[in-house]
N, C-alpha and C positions, 0 to 999 in steps of 0.2 A: 472478625478482622474490622479496625476503623477505614473509613472513606476519607482518605487525605485530601480531598479536594473540597471539603466543606469543614467550615471552623464550628468551636462550641457551641454557637448559635444557630448552626446549620444553614450559613449563609455560604455560597460558593467563593472559594478563592484559590489563588495560584500558590502551590506549594512552595514553601521556603527550602531551596537545595544547598545553602549557605554553607551548611556544616557537613554536605556529604562529601565524600573522596571523588577525587577526579580519578576514571577511570576507562580503559578501553570499553567501549560499548557497541554492541551490534544486534541487530533485530532482522527477522526474516518474517515476511508474510505470504499468503497465497491465497489464491482465489480463480475464478471462472467465469467465463462467458458462452453458455450454451446458445446454441443457433440452429435453425433449418439447416439440414444438410447442404440445400443450394446455396446457402449463404457463407457455412464453411468453404465449399468449392470456390465461390467469387474470392474468398479471401487468400486461401491457398494457390490460386491460380494468378493472382495479382491483378483481378479485374475489378476492384472498386475504383468507384468515379472518383472518390477524394484522394485516391492514391495510395500508397502503401500501408497499409493498416496497422501492422505490426511496429514498424520503424515509427510512424508518428505516436502510437500508444505507448512505446518505450520511452520516447521523450517527454511526452505527457507527463508519465510516470513518475520520472526523473524531477520533473518541475513540479509536480505535485507534493513529493517529499519534501522540497526545500520551500514550499508555501505552507506546510502543516501548522506554524504558528498562526499564520494568517486567518486561517480557517478553524480552528479548533480552538475556542476563546481561553482555554486554560494550559495549551501547552508551551512550554519555554523554548524562545527562540535557541537554536542548539547550532555549534559548529559542526555542519556535516561535514563528514570527511570522505564518505563514498555513498554513492546511489546506484545501486543496479536494479535493471528491470529486464526480467525475462519472459518472453511471451512464445509459448510454444503450441502449435498446432496439433491439436488432437482429435482425432478422425470418430473416436468411440464416445466422444463427450455429444455429438458433435459441437467442436468450438474450441476457444482459445483457453489454455491453462497461464496464469501469470503468478509470477514471484518475484518479489522487491525485497533487497537487502540494504539495509542503512547501517551506514557505521559511524561512530563520533568518537572523541575523548571527551569525557565532560561528568558532569554531576548527576545527571540524570538520563534514562533511558531513550533508544530511538523506536520503541514500539509504533508509537502513533505515525511516525514518519514512513515506517515500512508499510501501515495499514493504508495510508493516504496515497501512497505510490502504487499500490495494487487498486485500491478503488477508482483513481484517477485514470489508469491504464484503461480499465474495465469499461468505465464512462467514456475514453476515447474510442475504443474498440465499437461500442454501442453506437455513438454519434457517427462514425465514418460510415455504416452499412445500415441504419435505421431505415433509410430509403426503401430497402428491399426487405427488411425483419424488422418489424416492431415488435414481434413477439420476444425477441432473444431476452433471456434470463442472465441476472448477474448473482454470482453468490459464492457460498465457501470461503468467506474472507473471514482469514484468522491468521493470529500469530503463530507459526510453525517453530521460531527459535528467538530466544533472548538470552544474551551474556553477558556479565559485566556487572559491576555496582554490589550492592550489599545482598541483596536477594539471590544472586547466583544465575546459575544456569536453568532454563525452562525451555525442556522440547516436547511439542506436541507429541502426542501418541499415536 
């Protein structure tokens, strides 16, 4: 399969999507922040010094999705119609599981926006409690669903 972000000379370029159909598109991504049990307790009890970790991270994830074309050089600016970021405490991790869903009606997909939403939310969780746990791990960031457009539906197994 050819990589579309490179031209015939091998130079990076923005893909021309002008001939693509305008369709409803959705993408969901997921990831996690693993932390010490004490840090998990701090967040779950609402005792973080910087405030409500999950609410701030949710807003940061939404903002991140909207700023994706400013961060990723070859992403198209899209009319994002919905961004939802869910953060769930997981005692078994221990830590926070994050899911980001982005919707648009356009000529290209929103996978990068969903991935950016999850990444920025995870980084915000880290930022808000790094004073007590610098060993936190961010991981597992991947697309779980993509639908709309020529390539059709993809769901992670």
